[in-house]
C-alpha positions in Angstrom: -0.1 0.0 -0.1 1.1 3.5 -0.4 3.1 5.1 2.5 0.7 7.1 5.3 1.7 9.3 8.1 1.2 7.6 11.6 1.2 9.3 14.9 2.4 6.5 17.5 1.5 7.0 20.9 3.7 6.1 22.6 7.0 4.4 22.0 7.1 2.0 25.0 9.0 -1.1 24.5 5.7 -2.5 22.6 4.9 0.6 20.8 8.7 1.4 19.5 8.8 -2.5 17.8 5.2 -1.5 16.3 6.6 1.5 15.1 10.0 -0.3 13.8 7.4 -2.4 11.6 5.5 0.5 10.0 8.7 1.9 9.0 10.2 -0.7 7.6 6.9 -0.9 5.4 7.8 2.4 4.5 5.4 4.6 6.1 6.1 7.8 8.0 6.0 7.2 11.8 5.8 10.5 14.1 5.9 10.2 18.0 5.9 13.3 20.3 8.7 13.7 22.8 6.8 16.8 25.1 6.6 14.9 28.5 8.3 11.7 27.8 11.5 10.1 29.2 14.9 9.7 27.8 14.2 6.0 27.5 11.5 6.7 25.1 13.3 8.9 23.2 16.3 6.3 22.6 13.7 3.8 21.4 11.8 6.1 19.1 15.5 6.8 17.5 16.4 3.2 17.5 13.1 2.6 15.5 13.3 5.3 13.1 10.7 7.5 14.6 10.4 10.9 13.7 9.8 13.5 16.6 6.7 15.7 16.1 7.7 17.5 19.5 3.7 17.8 20.4 0.8 15.6 20.5 -0.9 19.1 18.7 1.7 18.8 15.9 1.9 14.7 15.5 -2.1 14.6 15.4 -2.2 17.8 13.1 0.1 15.9 10.4 -1.2 12.1 10.8 -3.7 10.5 9.0 -3.3 7.6 11.2 -2.6 7.7 15.1 -2.0 4.7 16.9 -2.6 4.2 20.9 0.0 1.6 22.6 0.3 2.4 26.2 -0.8 0.6 29.5 -4.3 0.1 29.9 -4.8 2.5 33.0 -3.9 5.3 30.5 -5.8 4.2 27.6 -9.0 6.4 28.0 -7.0 9.6 28.8 -4.8 9.3 26.0 -7.7 9.1 23.9 -9.2 12.0 25.5 -6.2 14.0 25.0 -6.4 13.0 21.3 -10.3 14.1 21.6 -9.8 17.4 22.8 -7.7 18.0 19.5 -10.4 17.2 17.5 -8.5 14.6 15.3 -10.5 13.5 12.6 -8.3 10.6 11.1 -8.2 6.8 11.8 -7.5 6.0 15.6 -6.2 2.8 16.4 -6.6 1.9 20.1 -4.0 -1.4 20.4 -4.3 -1.4 24.6 -5.0 -4.2 26.8 -8.5 -3.1 27.8 -12.2 -4.3 28.4 -14.5 -4.6 25.5 -16.4 -1.9 27.4 -13.5 0.2 27.9 -13.1 -0.1 24.3 -16.1 1.1 23.3 -16.1 4.1 25.7 -12.7 5.0 24.0 -14.5 4.7 20.3 -17.2 6.9 21.6 -14.6 9.7 22.9 -12.8 10.0 19.6 -15.9 9.7 17.4 -17.5 12.8 19.2 -14.2 14.7 18.2 -14.4 13.5 14.4 -12.3 10.4 14.2 -13.1 6.9 12.9 -12.3 4.1 15.2 -10.7 0.6 15.3 -10.1 -1.6 17.8 -7.0 -3.6 18.5 -5.4 -6.2 20.8 -1.7 -7.2 21.0 -0.8 -10.8 21.5 2.9 -11.7 21.8 6.0 -9.8 22.7 7.5 -6.8 21.0 7.6 -8.0 17.3 11.4 -8.6 16.1 10.4 -11.4 13.5 7.6 -12.9 12.1 5.3 -15.2 13.7 6.1 -14.0 17.2 3.4 -11.4 17.5 -0.4 -10.7 16.6 -2.3 -7.4 16.4 -6.2 -8.2 16.3 -8.4 -5.8 15.0 -12.0 -5.2 14.3 -14.4 -2.4 13.0 -15.1 -0.9 9.5 -11.8 0.1 8.8 -9.8 -3.1 10.4 -8.9 -4.4 7.2 -6.9 -1.1 6.3 -5.3 -0.9 9.4 -4.1 -4.3 9.1 -2.5 -3.6 5.8 -0.2 -1.1 6.9 1.9 -3.8 8.7 1.7 -6.4 5.6 4.8 -8.0 5.0 6.3 -6.8 8.4 7.5 -8.8 11.4 3.9 -8.1 13.0 1.0 -10.4 11.9 -1.9 -8.0 12.0 -5.3 -9.9 11.8 -9.1 -8.2 10.7 -11.2 -9.7 12.6 -15.1 -10.4 11.5 -16.6 -8.1 14.6 -17.6 -4.8 15.9 -15.1 -3.0 17.9 -14.9 -4.5 21.2 -13.8 -7.6 19.4 -10.5 -7.6 19.2 -10.0 -6.6 22.6 -12.3 -9.3 23.7 -9.9 -11.7 22.0 -6.8 -10.1 23.9 -9.0 -10.1 27.1 -9.7 -14.0 27.0 -6.0 -14.7 26.0 -4.5 -12.5 28.9 -7.0 -13.8 31.5 -5.4 -17.4 30.9 -1.8 -16.2 30.1 -0.8 -13.7 32.8 -3.7 -14.9 34.9 -2.1 -18.2 35.5 1.1 -16.6 36.2 -0.5 -14.6 38.9 -2.3 -17.9 40.5 0.9 -20.2 40.5 3.0 -17.5 42.0 0.3 -17.3 44.9 0.0 -21.1 45.3 4.1 -21.7 45.2 4.1 -18.1 48.3 1.4 -19.8 49.9 3.4 -23.4 50.0 6.2 -21.1 51.1 4.5 -19.6 53.8 3.2 -23.0 55.1 6.6 -24.6 54.9 5.7 -27.1 52.2 7.3 -25.3 49.2 9.9 -28.2 48.7 7.3 -31.0 48.8 5.2 -29.0 46.5 8.2 -28.5 44.0 9.1 -32.4 44.3 5.5 -33.4 43.7 5.1 -31.0 40.8 8.3 -32.5 39.4 6.9 -36.1 39.3 3.1 -35.3 38.5 3.3 -32.2 36.3 7.1 -31.6 35.6 6.4 -28.3 33.4 4.9 -26.7 36.8 8.2 -26.0 38.5 9.4 -23.7 35.6 5.9 -21.9 35.1 5.7 -21.1 38.7 9.2 -19.2 38.3 7.9 -17.1 35.7 6.3 -14.5 37.7 10.2 -13.4 38.8 11.2 -13.5 35.2 8.5 -10.8 34.3 8.6 -8.9 37.3 9.7 -5.8 35.7 6.4 -5.7 33.8 4.2 -6.4 36.9 3.1 -2.9 37.2 1.6 -2.8 34.1 -0.4 -5.8 34.3 -2.1 -4.4 37.2 -4.6 -2.3 35.1 -5.1 -5.2 32.6 -5.9 -7.6 35.2 -8.8 -5.2 36.5 -10.3 -4.8 33.0 -10.2 -8.5 32.7 -11.6 -8.5 36.0 -14.5 -6.0 34.5 -15.4 -8.1 31.3 -16.0 -11.1 33.7 -18.3 -9.1 35.8 -19.7 -7.8 32.7 -20.5 -11.2 31.4 -22.0 -12.1 34.6 -18.9 -14.4 35.6 -17.0 -13.8 39.1 -14.5 -11.1 38.7 -12.5 -11.9 41.9 -9.9 -14.1 40.2 -8.2 -11.6 38.2 -8.9 -8.8 40.7 -6.8 -11.1 43.0 -4.1 -11.4 40.5 -4.0 -7.6 40.0 -2.8 -7.7 43.2 -0.1 -10.5 43.0 1.1 -8.1 40.1 0.7 -4.6 42.5 2.8 -6.5 45.4 5.5 -6.6 42.2 5.6 -3.2 41.2 8.9 -2.1 42.9 10.7 -3.6 40.0 9.5 -1.4 37.6 12.6 -0.6 35.6 14.6 -2.8 37.3 18.4 -3.5 35.3 17.8 -7.5 36.1 14.6 -9.4 37.2 14.7 -10.5 40.8 15.1 -14.1 42.1 12.2 -16.4 42.8 13.0 -16.2 46.3 12.8 -12.3 46.4 9.8 -12.0 44.2 7.9 -14.5 46.5 9.3 -12.8 49.9 7.6 -9.6 48.4 4.2 -11.3 47.8 4.2 -12.3 51.2 5.3 -9.2 52.6 
């Protein structure tokens, strides 16, 4: 497809990787450095993004805006975009509930923008086949075409806005929810003095589980970001008439590990479990 001008809001680890995919397809990708960290600036430079300095300038030049931010900031960012009367295509690619996605849609549409709902599954894309961006809404196929031939697999779903977010919620409810559950179980076993016995039983009856129970330490640097995601999942369960409590507890597990945000290396499993048992 022809080159497009795209505002990327904002280049965290995932956002910068998506931006690099767009740049690799010949698109002009803008970001705004106002109020952003030196780490964000470094990621943006490495990804080949162009600094538009401010959100106003970036939106003024962009045909398309893509939001990739922590879920608890997603609606606030959409409101900031709407305040600038942005009239292009707004793609929300955040880990939010379908209800929040629809609220974001209402916010940007009221200001004149079109909307596509998105949900990312996988790590920041570096090579094909590792990460997928699911999209839904009337212009989902157009949004998916932006990434054609890049390291990111973009898939247009046959569904309205909210469908892509629902798929992401269901996937993360297990992948990240089960990580939190195993961490809580391992911490409980430690507190009760049976951790070694539990690990021995797992090695015998469920050999993959001991390693899985240590994933929470390996991923502790991201725990702060997953608090909001677990809360969005809980809200989605509740809206469907299902119990929300498990994922609210998962949010608390990750909240207890938010001290590792920005850590240069992950904690040991012993240190992480001690944090959970604080």
